[in-house]
All heavy atoms as a GROMACS GRO file, in nm:
protein
  630
    1MET      N    1  11.815  13.179  12.457
    1MET     CA    2  11.862  13.047  12.400
    1MET      C    3  11.739  12.963  12.372
    1MET      O    4  11.624  12.982  12.427
    1MET     CB    5  11.952  12.979  12.505
    1MET     CG    6  12.082  13.038  12.520
    1MET     SD    7  12.180  12.906  12.453
    1MET     CE    8  12.295  12.952  12.346
    2MET      N    9  11.753  12.865  12.296
    2MET     CA   10  11.641  12.779  12.250
    2MET      C   11  11.592  12.687  12.360
    2MET      O   12  11.478  12.662  12.372
    2MET     CB   13  11.688  12.690  12.138
    2MET     CG   14  11.581  12.611  12.074
    2MET     SD   15  11.638  12.538  11.926
    2MET     CE   16  11.497  12.443  11.881
    3TRP      N   17  11.670  12.658  12.466
    3TRP     CA   18  11.634  12.566  12.562
    3TRP      C   19  11.595  12.638  12.690
    3TRP      O   20  11.567  12.584  12.785
    3TRP     CB   21  11.749  12.466  12.594
    3TRP     CG   22  11.790  12.383  12.476
    3TRP    CD1   23  11.896  12.396  12.400
    3TRP    CD2   24  11.704  12.287  12.407
    3TRP    NE1   25  11.888  12.308  12.291
    3TRP    CE2   26  11.772  12.246  12.298
    3TRP    CE3   27  11.570  12.229  12.431
    3TRP    CZ2   28  11.724  12.145  12.212
    3TRP    CZ3   29  11.525  12.136  12.349
    3TRP    CH2   30  11.599  12.090  12.237
    4GLY      N   31  11.599  12.766  12.687
    4GLY     CA   32  11.553  12.839  12.800
    4GLY      C   33  11.400  12.839  12.820
    4GLY      O   34  11.327  12.779  12.743
    5PRO      N   35  11.349  12.904  12.915
    5PRO     CA   36  11.206  12.900  12.950
    5PRO      C   37  11.124  12.960  12.839
    5PRO      O   38  11.001  12.919  12.818
    5PRO     CB   39  11.191  12.988  13.076
    5PRO     CG   40  11.318  13.036  13.109
    5PRO     CD   41  11.424  12.982  13.014
    6ASP      N   42  11.176  13.046  12.748
    6ASP     CA   43  11.099  13.096  12.634
    6ASP      C   44  11.112  13.022  12.516
    6ASP      O   45  11.039  13.048  12.422
    6ASP     CB   46  11.143  13.239  12.623
    6ASP     CG   47  11.113  13.332  12.731
    6ASP    OD1   48  11.015  13.308  12.801
    6ASP    OD2   49  11.193  13.427  12.756
    7GLY      N   50  11.199  12.925  12.502
    7GLY     CA   51  11.219  12.860  12.379
    7GLY      C   52  11.189  12.699  12.384
    7GLY      O   53  11.206  12.641  12.278
    8TRP      N   54  11.145  12.645  12.490
    8TRP     CA   55  11.120  12.509  12.491
    8TRP      C   56  11.009  12.464  12.402
    8TRP      O   57  10.998  12.341  12.361
    8TRP     CB   58  11.093  12.455  12.644
    8TRP     CG   59  10.966  12.515  12.686
    8TRP    CD1   60  10.945  12.627  12.750
    8TRP    CD2   61  10.832  12.454  12.678
    8TRP    NE1   62  10.806  12.647  12.789
    8TRP    CE2   63  10.746  12.538  12.744
    8TRP    CE3   64  10.786  12.337  12.626
    8TRP    CZ2   65  10.608  12.508  12.750
    8TRP    CZ3   66  10.651  12.307  12.636
    8TRP    CH2   67  10.566  12.395  12.700
    9TRP      N   68  10.920  12.550  12.366
    9TRP     CA   69  10.806  12.507  12.283
    9TRP      C   70  10.852  12.470  12.142
    9TRP      O   71  10.779  12.402  12.070
    9TRP     CB   72  10.701  12.618  12.277
    9TRP     CG   73  10.751  12.756  12.233
    9TRP    CD1   74  10.815  12.854  12.300
    9TRP    CD2   75  10.749  12.807  12.099
    9TRP    NE1   76  10.855  12.959  12.225
    9TRP    CE2   77  10.815  12.930  12.095
    9TRP    CE3   78  10.711  12.748  11.979
    9TRP    CZ2   79  10.830  13.000  11.980
    9TRP    CZ3   80  10.715  12.827  11.862
    9TRP    CH2   81  10.781  12.947  11.867
   10TRP      N   82  10.970  12.512  12.096
   10TRP     CA   83  11.014  12.466  11.969
   10TRP      C   84  11.028  12.313  11.956
   10TRP      O   85  10.997  12.256  11.861
   10TRP     CB   86  11.150  12.526  11.933
   10TRP     CG   87  11.144  12.669  11.890
   10TRP    CD1   88  11.172  12.775  11.964
   10TRP    CD2   89  11.109  12.711  11.758
   10TRP    NE1   90  11.142  12.894  11.893
   10TRP    CE2   91  11.108  12.850  11.761
   10TRP    CE3   92  11.072  12.647  11.646
   10TRP    CZ2   93  11.082  12.932  11.650
   10TRP    CZ3   94  11.039  12.727  11.534
   10TRP    CH2   95  11.049  12.872  11.539
   11GLY      N   96  11.073  12.252  12.070
   11GLY     CA   97  11.082  12.106  12.068
   11GLY      C   98  10.942  12.040  12.057
   11GLY      O   99  10.931  11.939  11.975
   12TRP      N  100  10.844  12.098  12.118
   12TRP     CA  101  10.700  12.046  12.107
   12TRP      C  102  10.651  12.068  11.960
   12TRP      O  103  10.583  11.978  11.904
   12TRP     CB  104  10.611  12.114  12.216
   12TRP     CG  105  10.627  12.048  12.344
   12TRP    CD1  106  10.699  12.116  12.449
   12TRP    CD2  107  10.589  11.928  12.399
   12TRP    NE1  108  10.708  12.042  12.548
   12TRP    CE2  109  10.641  11.920  12.533
   12TRP    CE3  110  10.523  11.826  12.340
   12TRP    CZ2  111  10.604  11.819  12.613
   12TRP    CZ3  112  10.491  11.714  12.418
   12TRP    CH2  113  10.538  11.707  12.552
   13LEU      N  114  10.681  12.183  11.910
   13LEU     CA  115  10.631  12.219  11.775
   13LEU      C  116  10.697  12.110  11.667
   13LEU      O  117  10.624  12.062  11.583
   13LEU     CB  118  10.676  12.349  11.738
   13LEU     CG  119  10.622  12.408  11.609
   13LEU    CD1  120  10.471  12.408  11.603
   13LEU    CD2  121  10.674  12.545  11.574
   14VAL      N  122  10.826  12.090  11.682
   14VAL     CA  123  10.889  11.990  11.596
   14VAL      C  124  10.828  11.852  11.610
   14VAL      O  125  10.802  11.785  11.512
   14VAL     CB  126  11.046  11.993  11.617
   14VAL    CG1  127  11.115  11.876  11.545
   14VAL    CG2  128  11.098  12.117  11.576
   15MET      N  129  10.801  11.809  11.735
   15MET     CA  130  10.745  11.684  11.758
   15MET      C  131  10.606  11.671  11.701
   15MET      O  132  10.572  11.563  11.633
   15MET     CB  133  10.737  11.647  11.911
   15MET     CG  134  10.699  11.506  11.928
   15MET     SD  135  10.680  11.456  12.100
   15MET     CE  136  10.760  11.574  12.202
   16VAL      N  137  10.518  11.769  11.725
   16VAL     CA  138  10.387  11.772  11.660
   16VAL      C  139  10.394  11.759  11.511
   16VAL      O  140  10.320  11.693  11.445
   16VAL     CB  141  10.302  11.886  11.715
   16VAL    CG1  142  10.175  11.906  11.638
   16VAL    CG2  143  10.274  11.872  11.867
   17GLY      N  144  10.480  11.844  11.446
   17GLY     CA  145  10.496  11.852  11.315
   17GLY      C  146  10.537  11.720  11.258
   17GLY      O  147  10.489  11.668  11.151
   18PHE      N  148  10.628  11.648  11.327
   18PHE     CA  149  10.680  11.516  11.281
   18PHE      C  150  10.556  11.412  11.284
   18PHE      O  151  10.543  11.347  11.184
   18PHE     CB  152  10.784  11.462  11.383
   18PHE     CG  153  10.822  11.321  11.363
   18PHE    CD1  154  10.902  11.284  11.259
   18PHE    CD2  155  10.773  11.223  11.442
   18PHE    CE1  156  10.936  11.154  11.241
   18PHE    CE2  157  10.804  11.089  11.430
   18PHE     CZ  158  10.898  11.055  11.325
   19TRP      N  159  10.474  11.416  11.385
   19TRP     CA  160  10.366  11.320  11.388
   19TRP      C  161  10.254  11.360  11.292
   19TRP      O  162  10.198  11.273  11.231
   19TRP     CB  163  10.304  11.312  11.527
   19TRP     CG  164  10.393  11.231  11.617
   19TRP    CD1  165  10.470  11.279  11.720
   19TRP    CD2  166  10.430  11.096  11.605
   19TRP    NE1  167  10.549  11.179  11.778
   19TRP    CE2  168  10.521  11.063  11.715
   19TRP    CE3  169  10.387  10.990  11.525
   19TRP    CZ2  170  10.573  10.935  11.722
   19TRP    CZ3  171  10.444  10.864  11.537
   19TRP    CH2  172  10.531  10.832  11.637
   20VAL      N  173  10.236  11.482  11.254
   20VAL     CA  174  10.140  11.518  11.156
   20VAL      C  175  10.185  11.468  11.021
   20VAL      O  176  10.102  11.414  10.941
   20VAL     CB  177  10.115  11.683  11.147
   20VAL    CG1  178  10.043  11.723  11.022
   20VAL    CG2  179  10.050  11.721  11.280
   21VAL      N  180  10.316  11.487  10.992
   21VAL     CA  181  10.369  11.434  10.869
   21VAL      C  182  10.356  11.278  10.852
   21VAL      O  183  10.312  11.229  10.753
   21VAL     CB  184  10.519  11.478  10.852
   21VAL    CG1  185  10.589  11.403  10.734
   21VAL    CG2  186  10.525  11.626  10.832
   22ILE      N  187  10.382  11.216  10.965
   22ILE     CA  188  10.364  11.059  10.966
   22ILE      C  189  10.220  11.028  10.937
   22ILE      O  190  10.194  10.936  10.850
   22ILE     CB  191  10.417  11.005  11.105
   22ILE    CG1  192  10.562  11.027  11.118
   22ILE    CG2  193  10.377  10.855  11.113
   22ILE    CD1  194  10.653  10.965  11.011
   23VAL      N  195  10.128  11.086  11.002
   23VAL     CA  196   9.983  11.049  10.987
   23VAL      C  197   9.944  11.083  10.830
   23VAL      O  198   9.869  11.012  10.779
   23VAL     CB  199   9.896  11.136  11.082
   23VAL    CG1  200   9.746  11.120  11.046
   23VAL    CG2  201   9.920  11.080  11.226
   24LEU      N  202   9.984  11.201  10.784
   24LEU     CA  203   9.949  11.236  10.647
   24LEU      C  204  10.004  11.132  10.548
   24LEU      O  205   9.940  11.099  10.447
   24LEU     CB  206  10.000  11.368  10.615
   24LEU     CG  207   9.920  11.490  10.683
   24LEU    CD1  208   9.983  11.628  10.647
   24LEU    CD2  209   9.779  11.485  10.641
   25LEU      N  210  10.131  11.085  10.568
   25LEU     CA  211  10.202  10.989  10.480
   25LEU      C  212  10.118  10.856  10.486
   25LEU      O  213  10.093  10.789  10.390
   25LEU     CB  214  10.336  10.965  10.521
   25LEU     CG  215  10.430  11.072  10.476
   25LEU    CD1  216  10.571  11.046  10.535
   25LEU    CD2  217  10.445  11.087  10.327
   26VAL      N  218  10.073  10.816  10.614
   26VAL     CA  219   9.986  10.687  10.622
   26VAL      C  220   9.858  10.707  10.544
   26VAL      O  221   9.812  10.621  10.474
   26VAL     CB  222   9.973  10.658  10.773
   26VAL    CG1  223   9.869  10.551  10.786
   26VAL    CG2  224  10.101  10.609  10.834
   27VAL      N  225   9.792  10.819  10.565
   27VAL     CA  226   9.662  10.842  10.496
   27VAL      C  227   9.680  10.835  10.346
   27VAL      O  228   9.607  10.777  10.273
   27VAL     CB  229   9.596  10.968  10.542
   27VAL    CG1  230   9.484  11.014  10.457
   27VAL    CG2  231   9.550  10.957  10.691
   28TRP      N  232   9.787  10.910  10.304
   28TRP     CA  233   9.811  10.914  10.156
   28TRP      C  234   9.838  10.770  10.096
   28TRP      O  235   9.798  10.738   9.992
   28TRP     CB  236   9.931  11.011  10.139
   28TRP     CG  237   9.979  11.017   9.994
   28TRP    CD1  238   9.917  11.069   9.888
   28TRP    CD2  239  10.098  10.951   9.938
   28TRP    NE1  240   9.987  11.054   9.778
   28TRP    CE2  241  10.104  10.984   9.800
   28TRP    CE3  242  10.206  10.879   9.990
   28TRP    CZ2  243  10.195  10.942   9.721
   28TRP    CZ3  244  10.302  10.833   9.914
   28TRP    CH2  245  10.303  10.872   9.773
   29ALA      N  246   9.912  10.695  10.183
   29ALA     CA  247   9.950  10.561  10.132
   29ALA      C  248   9.828  10.464  10.122
   29ALA      O  249   9.817  10.389  10.031
   29ALA     CB  250  10.052  10.488  10.223
   30VAL      N  251   9.740  10.478  10.229
   30VAL     CA  252   9.626  10.404  10.224
   30VAL      C  253   9.523  10.436  10.111
   30VAL      O  254   9.475  10.352  10.046
   30VAL     CB  255   9.541  10.417  10.362
   30VAL    CG1  256   9.406  10.348  10.361
   30VAL    CG2  257   9.636  10.338  10.476
   31ARG      N  258   9.511  10.567  10.090
   31ARG     CA  259   9.422  10.609   9.989
   31ARG      C  260   9.479  10.573   9.846
   31ARG      O  261   9.406  10.545   9.756
   31ARG     CB  262   9.399  10.760   9.995
   31ARG     CG  263   9.300  10.800  10.105
   31ARG     CD  264   9.272  10.941  10.093
   31ARG     NE  265   9.166  10.975  10.194
   31ARG     CZ  266   9.115  11.101  10.202
   31ARG    NH1  267   9.160  11.194  10.126
   31ARG    NH2  268   9.028  11.121  10.296
   32GLY      N  269   9.614  10.586   9.835
   32GLY     CA  270   9.674  10.558   9.707
   32GLY      C  271   9.657  10.403   9.671
   32GLY      O  272   9.643  10.369   9.562
   33SER      N  273   9.669  10.318   9.771
   33SER     CA  274   9.654  10.171   9.740
   33SER      C  275   9.509  10.142   9.707
   33SER      O  276   9.483  10.055   9.623
   33SER     CB  277   9.694  10.089   9.860
   33SER     OG  278   9.612  10.106   9.971
   34GLY      N  279   9.414  10.218   9.752
   34GLY     CA  280   9.280  10.192   9.726
   34GLY      C  281   9.244  10.235   9.588
   34GLY      O  282   9.156  10.184   9.517
   35ARG      N  283   9.308  10.341   9.537
   35ARG     CA  284   9.278  10.394   9.406
   35ARG      C  285   9.311  10.290   9.298
   35ARG      O  286   9.236  10.279   9.197
   35ARG     CB  287   9.355  10.524   9.380
   35ARG     CG  288   9.295  10.634   9.451
   35ARG     CD  289   9.365  10.760   9.416
   35ARG     NE  290   9.321  10.869   9.510
   35ARG     CZ  291   9.385  10.968   9.542
   35ARG    NH1  292   9.511  10.990   9.494
   35ARG    NH2  293   9.335  11.068   9.616
   36ASN      N  294   9.406  10.220   9.314
   36ASN     CA  295   9.445  10.120   9.210
   36ASN      C  296   9.337  10.014   9.191
   36ASN      O  297   9.300   9.982   9.077
   36ASN     CB  298   9.583  10.049   9.245
   36ASN     CG  299   9.697  10.140   9.242
   36ASN    OD1  300   9.688  10.236   9.173
   36ASN    ND2  301   9.806  10.116   9.303
   37ASP      N  302   9.279   9.968   9.296
   37ASP     CA  303   9.171   9.870   9.291
   37ASP      C  304   9.052   9.935   9.227
   37ASP      O  305   8.986   9.878   9.143
   37ASP     CB  306   9.128   9.820   9.430
   37ASP     CG  307   9.242   9.733   9.492
   37ASP    OD1  308   9.330   9.691   9.416
   37ASP    OD2  309   9.246   9.722   9.611
   38HIS      N  310   9.015  10.053   9.266
   38HIS     CA  311   8.901  10.124   9.218
   38HIS      C  312   8.917  10.155   9.064
   38HIS      O  313   8.831  10.141   8.984
   38HIS     CB  314   8.882  10.255   9.291
   38HIS     CG  315   8.761  10.335   9.245
   38HIS    ND1  316   8.638  10.289   9.248
   38HIS    CD2  317   8.746  10.454   9.172
   38HIS    CE1  318   8.548  10.378   9.197
   38HIS    NE2  319   8.621  10.476   9.152
   39SER      N  320   9.041  10.197   9.026
   39SER     CA  321   9.058  10.222   8.884
   39SER      C  322   9.054  10.098   8.796
   39SER      O  323   9.001  10.111   8.691
   39SER     CB  324   9.197  10.302   8.863
   39SER     OG  325   9.298  10.211   8.895
   40ASP      N  326   9.099   9.990   8.854
   40ASP     CA  327   9.088   9.861   8.774
   40ASP      C  328   8.935   9.831   8.756
   40ASP      O  329   8.890   9.791   8.656
   40ASP     CB  330   9.147   9.747   8.850
   40ASP     CG  331   9.304   9.756   8.852
   40ASP    OD1  332   9.350   9.834   8.762
   40ASP    OD2  333   9.366   9.691   8.927
   41ARG      N  334   8.855   9.850   8.866
   41ARG     CA  335   8.712   9.822   8.850
   41ARG      C  336   8.644   9.925   8.751
   41ARG      O  337   8.558   9.886   8.670
   41ARG     CB  338   8.646   9.836   8.980
   41ARG     CG  339   8.673   9.719   9.069
   41ARG     CD  340   8.588   9.734   9.205
   41ARG     NE  341   8.670   9.677   9.311
   41ARG     CZ  342   8.682   9.715   9.434
   41ARG    NH1  343   8.618   9.824   9.464
   41ARG    NH2  344   8.759   9.664   9.523
   42ALA      N  345   8.687  10.039   8.757
   42ALA     CA  346   8.639  10.141   8.668
   42ALA      C  347   8.662  10.117   8.527
   42ALA      O  348   8.586  10.124   8.434
   42ALA     CB  349   8.682  10.286   8.704
   43ASP      N  350   8.793  10.072   8.498
   43ASP     CA  351   8.833  10.034   8.363
   43ASP      C  352   8.761   9.914   8.318
   43ASP      O  353   8.718   9.902   8.204
   43ASP     CB  354   8.987  10.003   8.358
   43ASP     CG  355   9.069  10.130   8.383
   43ASP    OD1  356   9.013  10.239   8.367
   43ASP    OD2  357   9.194  10.114   8.418
   44ARG      N  358   8.739   9.811   8.408
   44ARG     CA  359   8.670   9.692   8.359
   44ARG      C  360   8.522   9.731   8.333
   44ARG      O  361   8.475   9.678   8.237
   44ARG     CB  362   8.674   9.592   8.485
   44ARG     CG  363   8.617   9.454   8.445
   44ARG     CD  364   8.639   9.347   8.545
   44ARG     NE  365   8.783   9.320   8.545
   44ARG     CZ  366   8.856   9.302   8.654
   44ARG    NH1  367   8.799   9.308   8.769
   44ARG    NH2  368   8.985   9.271   8.640
   45SER      N  369   8.459   9.809   8.412
   45SER     CA  370   8.312   9.836   8.382
   45SER      C  371   8.302   9.926   8.257
   45SER      O  372   8.213   9.904   8.181
   45SER     CB  373   8.250   9.916   8.503
   45SER     OG  374   8.312  10.048   8.524
   46SER      N  375   8.404  10.004   8.231
   46SER     CA  376   8.407  10.082   8.105
   46SER      C  377   8.430   9.983   7.984
   46SER      O  378   8.368  10.002   7.882
   46SER     CB  379   8.530  10.189   8.116
   46SER     OG  380   8.539  10.244   7.988
   47ALA      N  381   8.515   9.884   8.011
   47ALA     CA  382   8.538   9.780   7.903
   47ALA      C  383   8.405   9.708   7.886
   47ALA      O  384   8.373   9.671   7.763
   47ALA     CB  385   8.653   9.703   7.936
   48GLU      N  386   8.338   9.671   7.989
   48GLU     CA  387   8.215   9.598   7.980
   48GLU      C  388   8.110   9.675   7.901
   48GLU      O  389   8.036   9.624   7.814
   48GLU     CB  390   8.163   9.556   8.115
   48GLU     CG  391   8.240   9.442   8.178
   48GLU     CD  392   8.192   9.395   8.306
   48GLU    OE1  393   8.059   9.391   8.319
   48GLU    OE2  394   8.267   9.375   8.403
   49ARG      N  395   8.094   9.810   7.931
   49ARG     CA  396   8.008   9.895   7.866
   49ARG      C  397   8.034   9.890   7.713
   49ARG      O  398   7.943   9.890   7.630
   49ARG     CB  399   8.010  10.034   7.922
   49ARG     CG  400   7.923  10.042   8.056
   49ARG     CD  401   7.901  10.185   8.084
   49ARG     NE  402   8.020  10.259   8.096
   49ARG     CZ  403   8.099  10.278   8.209
   49ARG    NH1  404   8.049  10.224   8.318
   49ARG    NH2  405   8.206  10.357   8.200
   50THR      N  406   8.164   9.908   7.681
   50THR     CA  407   8.199   9.920   7.543
   50THR      C  408   8.170   9.778   7.469
   50THR      O  409   8.118   9.782   7.358
   50THR     CB  410   8.356   9.948   7.527
   50THR    OG1  411   8.384  10.076   7.592
   50THR    CG2  412   8.395   9.953   7.384
   51LEU      N  413   8.199   9.672   7.538
   51LEU     CA  414   8.160   9.545   7.489
   51LEU      C  415   8.014   9.522   7.467
   51LEU      O  416   7.974   9.480   7.358
   51LEU     CB  417   8.214   9.433   7.583
   51LEU     CG  418   8.207   9.285   7.536
   51LEU    CD1  419   8.279   9.270   7.402
   51LEU    CD2  420   8.255   9.198   7.639
   52ASP      N  421   7.939   9.564   7.561
   52ASP     CA  422   7.789   9.566   7.548
   52ASP      C  423   7.741   9.652   7.435
   52ASP      O  424   7.654   9.602   7.352
   52ASP     CB  425   7.716   9.619   7.674
   52ASP     CG  426   7.741   9.517   7.789
   52ASP    OD1  427   7.781   9.398   7.772
   52ASP    OD2  428   7.718   9.555   7.910
   53GLU      N  429   7.800   9.764   7.410
   53GLU     CA  430   7.762   9.853   7.300
   53GLU      C  431   7.794   9.786   7.169
   53GLU      O  432   7.719   9.802   7.073
   53GLU     CB  433   7.830   9.990   7.320
   53GLU     CG  434   7.772  10.065   7.435
   53GLU     CD  435   7.854  10.194   7.461
   53GLU    OE1  436   7.955  10.220   7.383
   53GLU    OE2  437   7.824  10.258   7.552
   54ARG      N  438   7.911   9.732   7.159
   54ARG     CA  439   7.956   9.663   7.031
   54ARG      C  440   7.867   9.552   6.998
   54ARG      O  441   7.833   9.530   6.881
   54ARG     CB  442   8.101   9.620   7.041
   54ARG     CG  443   8.204   9.734   7.043
   54ARG     CD  444   8.343   9.682   7.036
   54ARG     NE  445   8.362   9.621   6.909
   54ARG     CZ  446   8.449   9.532   6.875
   54ARG    NH1  447   8.542   9.497   6.976
   54ARG    NH2  448   8.472   9.471   6.770
   55PHE      N  449   7.827   9.475   7.100
   55PHE     CA  450   7.729   9.361   7.084
   55PHE      C  451   7.593   9.413   7.038
   55PHE      O  452   7.529   9.354   6.941
   55PHE     CB  453   7.734   9.280   7.211
   55PHE     CG  454   7.641   9.160   7.196
   55PHE    CD1  455   7.650   9.056   7.110
   55PHE    CD2  456   7.514   9.154   7.268
   55PHE    CE1  457   7.574   8.947   7.095
   55PHE    CE2  458   7.421   9.044   7.254
   55PHE     CZ  459   7.462   8.942   7.170
   56ALA      N  460   7.548   9.517   7.107
   56ALA     CA  461   7.422   9.576   7.069
   56ALA      C  462   7.411   9.635   6.920
   56ALA      O  463   7.316   9.627   6.853
   56ALA     CB  464   7.380   9.691   7.167
   57ARG      N  465   7.529   9.689   6.876
   57ARG     CA  466   7.530   9.732   6.736
   57ARG      C  467   7.549   9.631   6.631
   57ARG      O  468   7.546   9.656   6.516
   57ARG     CB  469   7.645   9.842   6.730
   57ARG     CG  470   7.624   9.977   6.793
   57ARG     CD  471   7.724  10.079   6.760
   57ARG     NE  472   7.852  10.039   6.798
   57ARG     CZ  473   7.925  10.087   6.908
   57ARG    NH1  474   7.866  10.170   6.980
   57ARG    NH2  475   8.051  10.045   6.933
   58GLY      N  476   7.579   9.508   6.678
   58GLY     CA  477   7.606   9.397   6.587
   58GLY      C  478   7.741   9.385   6.534
   58GLY      O  479   7.772   9.306   6.438
   59GLU      N  480   7.837   9.446   6.601
   59GLU     CA  481   7.976   9.444   6.555
   59GLU      C  482   8.040   9.319   6.588
   59GLU      O  483   8.138   9.276   6.518
   59GLU     CB  484   8.058   9.556   6.613
   59GLU     CG  485   8.013   9.696   6.573
   59GLU     CD  486   8.089   9.803   6.636
   59GLU    OE1  487   8.194   9.782   6.711
   59GLU    OE2  488   8.051   9.924   6.629
   60ILE      N  489   7.993   9.243   6.694
   60ILE     CA  490   8.051   9.114   6.728
   60ILE      C  491   7.934   9.024   6.759
   60ILE      O  492   7.819   9.064   6.787
   60ILE     CB  493   8.142   9.124   6.858
   60ILE    CG1  494   8.056   9.187   6.973
   60ILE    CG2  495   8.267   9.209   6.836
   60ILE    CD1  496   8.128   9.192   7.113
   61ASP      N  497   7.964   8.895   6.746
   61ASP     CA  498   7.857   8.791   6.756
   61ASP      C  499   7.860   8.742   6.900
   61ASP      O  500   7.941   8.784   6.982
   61ASP     CB  501   7.878   8.682   6.655
   61ASP     CG  502   8.010   8.607   6.677
   61ASP    OD1  503   8.084   8.640   6.765
   61ASP    OD2  504   8.034   8.501   6.602
   62VAL      N  505   7.772   8.649   6.923
   62VAL     CA  506   7.744   8.602   7.064
   62VAL      C  507   7.869   8.528   7.118
   62VAL      O  508   7.906   8.550   7.231
   62VAL     CB  509   7.621   8.507   7.065
   62VAL    CG1  510   7.605   8.448   7.210
   62VAL    CG2  511   7.497   8.578   7.029
   63ASP      N  512   7.937   8.445   7.038
   63ASP     CA  513   8.049   8.372   7.078
   63ASP      C  514   8.161   8.471   7.116
   63ASP      O  515   8.230   8.452   7.224
   63ASP     CB  516   8.096   8.280   6.973
   63ASP     CG  517   7.997   8.164   6.947
   63ASP    OD1  518   7.923   8.135   7.045
   63ASP    OD2  519   7.989   8.108   6.832
   64GLU      N  520   8.189   8.564   7.029
   64GLU     CA  521   8.297   8.662   7.057
   64GLU      C  522   8.268   8.750   7.182
   64GLU      O  523   8.351   8.773   7.266
   64GLU     CB  524   8.322   8.753   6.944
   64GLU     CG  525   8.439   8.841   6.961
   64GLU     CD  526   8.470   8.930   6.834
   64GLU    OE1  527   8.408   8.900   6.735
   64GLU    OE2  528   8.567   9.005   6.843
   65TYR      N  529   8.140   8.789   7.198
   65TYR     CA  530   8.091   8.864   7.313
   65TYR      C  531   8.116   8.784   7.449
   65TYR      O  532   8.166   8.833   7.535
   65TYR     CB  533   7.941   8.894   7.300
   65TYR     CG  534   7.881   8.962   7.427
   65TYR    CD1  535   7.898   9.094   7.452
   65TYR    CD2  536   7.806   8.894   7.514
   65TYR    CE1  537   7.849   9.158   7.560
   65TYR    CE2  538   7.747   8.951   7.625
   65TYR     CZ  539   7.774   9.085   7.647
   65TYR     OH  540   7.728   9.144   7.758
   66GLU      N  541   8.072   8.660   7.445
   66GLU     CA  542   8.088   8.581   7.567
   66GLU      C  543   8.241   8.551   7.600
   66GLU      O  544   8.278   8.549   7.714
   66GLU     CB  545   8.013   8.450   7.553
   66GLU     CG  546   7.861   8.468   7.558
   66GLU     CD  547   7.781   8.341   7.533
   66GLU    OE1  548   7.844   8.238   7.492
   66GLU    OE2  549   7.663   8.347   7.549
   67ALA      N  550   8.319   8.536   7.493
   67ALA     CA  551   8.460   8.501   7.512
   67ALA      C  552   8.537   8.632   7.568
   67ALA      O  553   8.608   8.620   7.663
   67ALA     CB  554   8.524   8.466   7.378
   68ARG      N  555   8.498   8.742   7.514
   68ARG     CA  556   8.563   8.869   7.566
   68ARG      C  557   8.510   8.895   7.710
   68ARG      O  558   8.586   8.954   7.789
   68ARG     CB  559   8.532   8.978   7.478
   68ARG     CG  560   8.606   8.967   7.346
   68ARG     CD  561   8.579   9.085   7.245
   68ARG     NE  562   8.652   9.055   7.119
   68ARG     CZ  563   8.736   9.138   7.063
   68ARG    NH1  564   8.756   9.257   7.111
   68ARG    NH2  565   8.788   9.110   6.948
   69ARG      N  566   8.386   8.874   7.733
   69ARG     CA  567   8.330   8.902   7.869
   69ARG      C  568   8.400   8.818   7.971
   69ARG      O  569   8.433   8.862   8.083
   69ARG     CB  570   8.175   8.888   7.865
   69ARG     CG  571   8.110   8.936   7.994
   69ARG     CD  572   7.962   8.953   7.967
   69ARG     NE  573   7.891   8.978   8.088
   69ARG     CZ  574   7.867   9.102   8.133
   69ARG    NH1  575   7.904   9.205   8.064
   69ARG    NH2  576   7.813   9.123   8.258
   70GLU      N  577   8.419   8.687   7.933
   70GLU     CA  578   8.482   8.597   8.026
   70GLU      C  579   8.626   8.635   8.048
   70GLU      O  580   8.676   8.631   8.159
   70GLU     CB  581   8.477   8.456   7.958
   70GLU     CG  582   8.545   8.347   8.045
   70GLU     CD  583   8.471   8.317   8.175
   70GLU    OE1  584   8.344   8.342   8.180
   70GLU    OE2  585   8.531   8.271   8.269
   71ALA      N  586   8.693   8.687   7.942
   71ALA     CA  587   8.830   8.736   7.960
   71ALA      C  588   8.843   8.857   8.047
   71ALA      O  589   8.935   8.871   8.117
   71ALA     CB  590   8.890   8.772   7.820
   72LEU      N  591   8.736   8.939   8.050
   72LEU     CA  592   8.732   9.059   8.139
   72LEU      C  593   8.719   9.019   8.285
   72LEU      O  594   8.782   9.073   8.371
   72LEU     CB  595   8.622   9.154   8.098
   72LEU     CG  596   8.648   9.236   7.979
   72LEU    CD1  597   8.519   9.319   7.946
   72LEU    CD2  598   8.765   9.332   7.995
   73HIS      N  599   8.640   8.908   8.309
   73HIS     CA  600   8.608   8.874   8.442
   73HIS      C  601   8.723   8.782   8.500
   73HIS      O  602   8.742   8.774   8.617
   73HIS     CB  603   8.481   8.794   8.451
   73HIS     CG  604   8.359   8.896   8.436
   73HIS    ND1  605   8.320   8.982   8.536
   73HIS    CD2  606   8.283   8.918   8.330
   73HIS    CE1  607   8.222   9.050   8.500
   73HIS    NE2  608   8.192   9.019   8.375
   74HIS      N  609   8.796   8.706   8.411
   74HIS     CA  610   8.894   8.624   8.456
   74HIS      C  611   9.019   8.641   8.360
   74HIS      O  612   9.053   8.560   8.274
   74HIS     CB  613   8.855   8.467   8.442
   74HIS     CG  614   8.734   8.446   8.521
   74HIS    ND1  615   8.721   8.441   8.655
   74HIS    CD2  616   8.604   8.426   8.478
   74HIS    CE1  617   8.605   8.415   8.698
   74HIS    NE2  618   8.526   8.403   8.592
   75PRO      N  619   9.100   8.747   8.397
   75PRO     CA  620   9.219   8.774   8.305
   75PRO      C  621   9.317   8.671   8.328
   75PRO      O  622   9.337   8.607   8.432
   75PRO     CB  623   9.261   8.911   8.348
   75PRO     CG  624   9.198   8.934   8.488
   75PRO     CD  625   9.078   8.848   8.491
   76ALA      N  626   9.395   8.633   8.228
   76ALA     CA  627   9.501   8.536   8.230
   76ALA      C  628   9.621   8.579   8.314
   76ALA      O  629   9.653   8.683   8.338
   76ALA     CB  630   9.550   8.502   8.093
   0.00000   0.00000   0.00000
């Protein structure tokens, strides 16, 4: 039987498995929330690089460059 002297370890195994799953879910949730912030920063720095390149090539003037850079740093 499962509850006899040879089968009690199943209960411990289930309990340990439960806590492992809980810990993994918490780690996954914490890392997932951090990625959103990081991806926003990566997108912003990529946008800033593109803006800098367009300004360096002369595609946009100083006023447009400053306006777009301000919009990147302080979105509406």
